[in-house]
SETIVO-790640 format. One line per 8 residues: number of its first residue (from 1); their letters; for each residue x negated, y negated, z of N, C-alpha, C. Coordinates in nm, 2 decimals, m for minus. Last residue first. Layout:
BEGIN
NUM = a = X/Y/Z/X/Y/Z/X/Y/Z; ... $
***
This chain:
BEGIN
127 = knstykka = 0.04/m0.69/m0.63/m0.01/m0.69/m0.49/0.03/m0.57/m0.42; 0.15/m0.70/m0.88/0.02/m0.62/m0.87/m0.03/m0.62/m0.73; 0.37/m0.86/m0.87/0.39/m0.72/m0.87/0.27/m0.64/m0.85; 0.40/m1.13/m0.87/0.31/m1.08/m0.77/0.32/m0.92/m0.76; 0.58/m1.22/m1.06/0.44/m1.27/m1.07/0.35/m1.21/m0.96; 0.82/m1.08/m0.98/0.77/m1.07/m1.12/0.62/m1.11/m1.13; 0.86/m1.16/m0.72/0.82/m1.02/m0.75/0.76/m1.01/m0.89; 0.94/m1.43/m0.77/0.81/m1.40/m0.70/0.76/m1.26/m0.72 $
119 = idiiedpp = 1.17/m1.38/m0.91/1.06/m1.45/m0.98/0.93/m1.42/m0.91; 1.32/m1.26/m0.71/1.30/m1.19/m0.83/1.18/m1.25/m0.91; 1.33/m1.47/m0.52/1.27/m1.34/m0.48/1.23/m1.26/m0.61; 1.49/m1.65/m0.65/1.35/m1.69/m0.62/1.27/m1.56/m0.58; 1.73/m1.50/m0.67/1.66/m1.55/m0.79/1.52/m1.58/m0.76; 1.82/m1.44/m0.41/1.76/m1.33/m0.49/1.69/m1.38/m0.61; 1.92/m1.70/m0.32/1.79/m1.64/m0.27/1.73/m1.53/m0.36; 2.05/m1.90/m0.59/2.07/m1.79/m0.49/1.93/m1.74/m0.45 $
111 = fpkrlydd = 1.99/m2.25/m0.60/1.98/m2.12/m0.66/2.00/m2.02/m0.55; 2.09/m2.59/m0.67/2.07/m2.48/m0.58/2.06/m2.35/m0.65; 1.79/m2.61/m0.85/1.85/m2.61/m0.73/2.00/m2.65/m0.74; 1.64/m2.41/m1.09/1.73/m2.53/m1.07/1.81/m2.52/m0.94; 1.32/m2.30/m1.15/1.44/m2.28/m1.06/1.52/m2.41/m1.05; 1.17/m2.14/m1.42/1.18/m2.25/m1.33/1.31/m2.23/m1.26; 0.99/m1.97/m1.67/1.06/m1.96/m1.54/1.05/m2.09/m1.46; 0.84/m1.97/m1.89/0.98/m1.99/m1.91/1.06/m1.98/m1.78 $
103 = dimgetvs = 0.58/m2.08/m1.80/0.61/m2.03/m1.93/0.76/m2.05/m1.96; 0.44/m2.37/m1.64/0.54/m2.26/m1.64/0.54/m2.20/m1.78; 0.21/m2.52/m1.67/0.27/m2.50/m1.53/0.37/m2.39/m1.53; 0.08/m2.60/m1.89/0.06/m2.46/m1.84/0.12/m2.43/m1.71; 0.13/m2.85/m1.99/0.02/m2.84/m1.89/m0.01/m2.69/m1.84; 0.35/m2.79/m2.15/0.23/m2.83/m2.21/0.11/m2.82/m2.12; 0.54/m2.73/m1.94/0.50/m2.63/m2.04/0.37/m2.66/m2.10; 0.56/m2.99/m1.83/0.51/m2.87/m1.75/0.46/m2.76/m1.84 $
95 = erylksvt = 0.66/m3.14/m2.04/0.53/m3.17/m1.99/0.47/m3.05/m1.91; 0.92/m3.01/m2.05/0.83/m3.02/m2.17/0.68/m3.04/m2.12; 1.01/m3.07/m1.79/1.00/m2.93/m1.83/0.90/m2.93/m1.95; 1.05/m3.34/m1.75/0.92/m3.28/m1.70/0.90/m3.13/m1.75; 1.30/m3.38/m1.89/1.18/m3.46/m1.91/1.05/m3.39/m1.87; 1.48/m3.17/m1.82/1.46/m3.20/m1.96/1.33/m3.28/m1.98; 1.45/m3.17/m1.53/1.44/m3.05/m1.61/1.40/m3.08/m1.76; 1.52/m3.43/m1.45/1.38/m3.38/m1.44/1.36/m3.26/m1.52 $
87 = ypdgtmii = 1.79/m3.43/m1.49/1.70/m3.51/m1.58/1.56/m3.47/m1.57; 1.89/m3.27/m1.29/1.90/m3.22/m1.43/1.81/m3.31/m1.52; 1.73/m3.20/m0.99/1.77/m3.31/m1.08/1.77/m3.27/m1.22; 1.63/m3.01/m0.84/1.78/m3.02/m0.83/1.83/m3.13/m0.92; 1.37/m2.78/m0.92/1.43/m2.91/m0.92/1.58/m2.91/m0.91; 1.06/m2.62/m0.92/1.20/m2.61/m0.87/1.25/m2.76/m0.88; 0.81/m2.44/m1.11/0.88/m2.56/m1.06/1.02/m2.53/m1.01; 0.54/m2.24/m1.01/0.68/m2.24/m1.07/0.75/m2.36/m1.02 $
79 = vkvdhrie = 0.21/m2.16/m1.08/0.30/m2.25/m1.02/0.44/m2.25/m1.09; m0.06/m1.94/m1.02/0.06/m1.97/m1.09/0.16/m2.06/m1.01; m0.41/m2.01/m1.00/m0.28/m1.98/m0.93/m0.16/m2.02/m1.02; m0.65/m2.07/m1.12/m0.58/m1.94/m1.16/m0.45/m1.92/m1.09; m0.77/m2.30/m1.03/m0.72/m2.30/m1.17/m0.64/m2.17/m1.20; m0.76/m2.47/m0.76/m0.74/m2.33/m0.79/m0.68/m2.31/m0.93; m0.83/m2.74/m0.80/m0.88/m2.67/m0.69/m0.88/m2.52/m0.71; m0.71/m2.82/m1.03/m0.85/m2.86/m1.01/m0.91/m2.78/m0.90 $
71 = kikkfvel = m0.45/m2.74/m0.98/m0.53/m2.67/m1.08/m0.68/m2.70/m1.08; m0.37/m2.94/m0.80/m0.38/m2.80/m0.76/m0.47/m2.72/m0.85; m0.36/m3.16/m0.97/m0.46/m3.16/m0.87/m0.48/m3.01/m0.81; m0.15/m3.08/m1.14/m0.28/m3.10/m1.20/m0.39/m3.10/m1.09; 0.06/m3.06/m0.95/0.02/m2.94/m1.02/m0.12/m2.96/m1.08; 0.09/m3.33/m0.88/0.04/m3.23/m0.78/m0.01/m3.11/m0.85; 0.20/m3.42/m1.12/0.07/m3.47/m1.07/0.01/m3.38/m0.96; 0.44/m3.27/m1.12/0.34/m3.26/m1.23/0.20/m3.31/m1.19 $
63 = gntdslnm = 0.58/m3.36/m0.90/0.53/m3.23/m0.90/0.42/m3.21/m1.01; 0.51/m3.70/m0.80/0.59/m3.60/m0.87/0.51/m3.47/m0.88; 0.50/m3.84/m0.46/0.45/m3.82/m0.60/0.54/m3.73/m0.67; 0.63/m3.85/m0.22/0.51/m3.94/m0.24/0.45/m3.92/m0.37; 0.85/m3.68/m0.23/0.87/m3.82/m0.18/0.75/m3.91/m0.21; 0.88/m3.50/m0.53/0.83/m3.51/m0.39/0.84/m3.66/m0.35; 1.02/m3.33/m0.76/1.05/m3.47/m0.70/1.01/m3.48/m0.56; 0.97/m3.07/m0.81/0.92/m3.17/m0.90/0.94/m3.31/m0.85 $
55 = dmfildye = 0.87/m2.82/m0.58/0.97/m2.92/m0.62/0.90/m3.03/m0.71; 0.71/m2.52/m0.65/0.70/m2.66/m0.62/0.81/m2.74/m0.67; 0.57/m2.22/m0.54/0.70/m2.28/m0.59/0.69/m2.43/m0.55; 0.29/m2.03/m0.62/0.34/m2.16/m0.56/0.47/m2.19/m0.63; 0.12/m1.73/m0.54/0.22/m1.80/m0.62/0.27/m1.92/m0.55; m0.09/m1.65/m0.38/m0.06/m1.58/m0.51/0.03/m1.65/m0.60; m0.33/m1.86/m0.22/m0.19/m1.83/m0.25/m0.18/m1.75/m0.38; m0.56/m1.88/m0.01/m0.55/m1.81/m0.14/m0.41/m1.77/m0.16 $
47 = ndrvkslt = m0.65/m2.19/0.15/m0.57/m2.07/0.14/m0.58/m2.01/0.00; m0.76/m2.45/0.15/m0.79/m2.36/0.26/m0.73/m2.22/0.25; m0.67/m2.58/m0.07/m0.81/m2.57/m0.06/m0.85/m2.46/0.04; m0.40/m2.58/m0.01/m0.44/m2.51/m0.13/m0.59/m2.49/m0.13; m0.39/m2.74/0.21/m0.36/m2.60/0.22/m0.40/m2.52/0.10; m0.46/m2.99/0.09/m0.54/m2.93/0.20/m0.51/m2.78/0.21; m0.25/m3.03/m0.09/m0.39/m3.01/m0.14/m0.48/m2.95/m0.03; m0.03/m3.05/0.10/m0.03/m2.95/m0.01/m0.18/m2.92/m0.06 $
39 = tnlnhatd = m0.10/m3.27/0.25/m0.09/m3.14/0.31/m0.10/m3.03/0.21; m0.09/m3.47/0.04/m0.21/m3.44/0.12/m0.21/m3.31/0.18; 0.19/m3.46/m0.06/0.07/m3.44/m0.14/m0.06/m3.39/m0.06; 0.42/m3.28/0.15/0.37/m3.40/0.08/0.24/m3.36/0.01; 0.50/m3.04/0.26/0.61/m3.14/0.23/0.56/m3.26/0.17; 0.45/m2.69/0.26/0.40/m2.82/0.27/0.50/m2.92/0.22; 0.45/m2.35/0.39/0.51/m2.46/0.33/0.42/m2.59/0.34; 0.43/m1.99/0.33/0.38/m2.11/0.39/0.44/m2.23/0.32 $
31 = aifgndef = 0.47/m1.64/0.37/0.51/m1.77/0.32/0.46/m1.88/0.40; 0.43/m1.31/0.27/0.38/m1.41/0.36/0.41/m1.55/0.30; 0.71/m1.09/0.21/0.61/m1.18/0.17/0.55/m1.26/0.28; 0.94/m0.94/0.28/0.81/m0.88/0.27/0.69/m0.96/0.22; 1.18/m1.07/0.30/1.16/m0.98/0.19/1.02/m0.93/0.17; 1.16/m1.25/0.51/1.26/m1.14/0.52/1.24/m1.04/0.41; 0.98/m1.43/0.39/0.93/m1.35/0.50/1.03/m1.23/0.52; 1.16/m1.55/0.20/1.04/m1.48/0.16/0.99/m1.38/0.27 $
23 = vtciataf = 1.34/m1.67/0.38/1.39/m1.57/0.28/1.27/m1.49/0.23; 1.17/m1.85/0.51/1.24/m1.74/0.58/1.28/m1.63/0.49; 1.12/m2.02/0.30/1.01/m1.95/0.37/1.06/m1.83/0.44; 1.37/m2.13/0.26/1.31/m2.05/0.15/1.19/m1.97/0.21; 1.40/m2.28/0.50/1.49/m2.17/0.47/1.43/m2.08/0.36; 1.18/m2.46/0.47/1.18/m2.36/0.59/1.28/m2.25/0.56; 1.27/m2.61/0.25/1.14/m2.53/0.25/1.14/m2.42/0.36; 1.51/m2.72/0.36/1.51/m2.63/0.24/1.39/m2.54/0.24 $
15 = dvdddvif = 1.40/m2.88/0.57/1.50/m2.77/0.59/1.51/m2.67/0.48; 1.24/m3.06/0.42/1.18/m2.97/0.52/1.28/m2.85/0.55; 1.19/m3.16/0.12/1.31/m3.13/0.20/1.27/m3.02/0.30; 0.96/m3.16/m0.03/0.97/m3.26/0.08/1.10/m3.25/0.16; 0.79/m2.86/m0.10/0.91/m2.93/m0.11/0.92/m3.04/0.00; 0.63/m2.58/m0.18/0.60/m2.73/m0.17/0.73/m2.80/m0.20; 0.54/m2.28/m0.07/0.66/m2.36/m0.11/0.62/m2.50/m0.08; 0.35/m2.00/m0.15/0.35/m2.14/m0.10/0.46/m2.22/m0.15 $
7 = ikpktgm = 0.30/m1.66/m0.06/0.37/m1.76/m0.14/0.36/m1.89/m0.07; 0.12/m1.37/m0.09/0.12/m1.50/m0.02/0.18/m1.61/m0.11; 0.20/m1.03/m0.07/0.18/m1.15/m0.15/0.20/m1.28/m0.07; 0.04/m0.80/0.14/0.16/m0.88/0.11/0.13/m1.00/0.03; m0.17/m0.56/m0.01/m0.15/m0.66/0.09/m0.02/m0.74/0.05; m0.06/m0.22/m0.09/m0.14/m0.34/m0.10/m0.11/m0.44/0.00; m0.08/0.12/0.00/0.00/0.00/0.00/m0.09/m0.12/0.00 $
***
C-alpha cells in the first residue's frame, strides 16, 4: 500500500477550504489549506503536494498569478482551478490552459464532494 496522496486547497473562504479539507481526509487523503498568497507560497516551498486545488479569485491576488509563482517553486505539481464566478471560467480558463494550469478539469462552485474526490483520485492514482 502506497502513501496517502497529499492535497493542498487554496481558497480565501476559510469555511469552504476547511470543509473540503475534511472531505479529503474522510476519503483517505492528507489535506492542507492556505487562504492567501504568502501562506500558499510558504507552504508550497515547505511541502511536497501531489495536487493543488486553487480558487481563481483570492482576496489578495488572482489564481493565475499564484499558479505562476507555484510553478516557479514546484514545476511538476498539478493545479486544478476552482471558481464560483462564471465570468472567471470564460476569461481565466483560456489563460489557464495556455499556462498549463489545467487540461480539461476545473471545478465550478458549488460542486458535490464526490466530484472533487474523483478528480483527486484521477491525478493521484499512482500513490
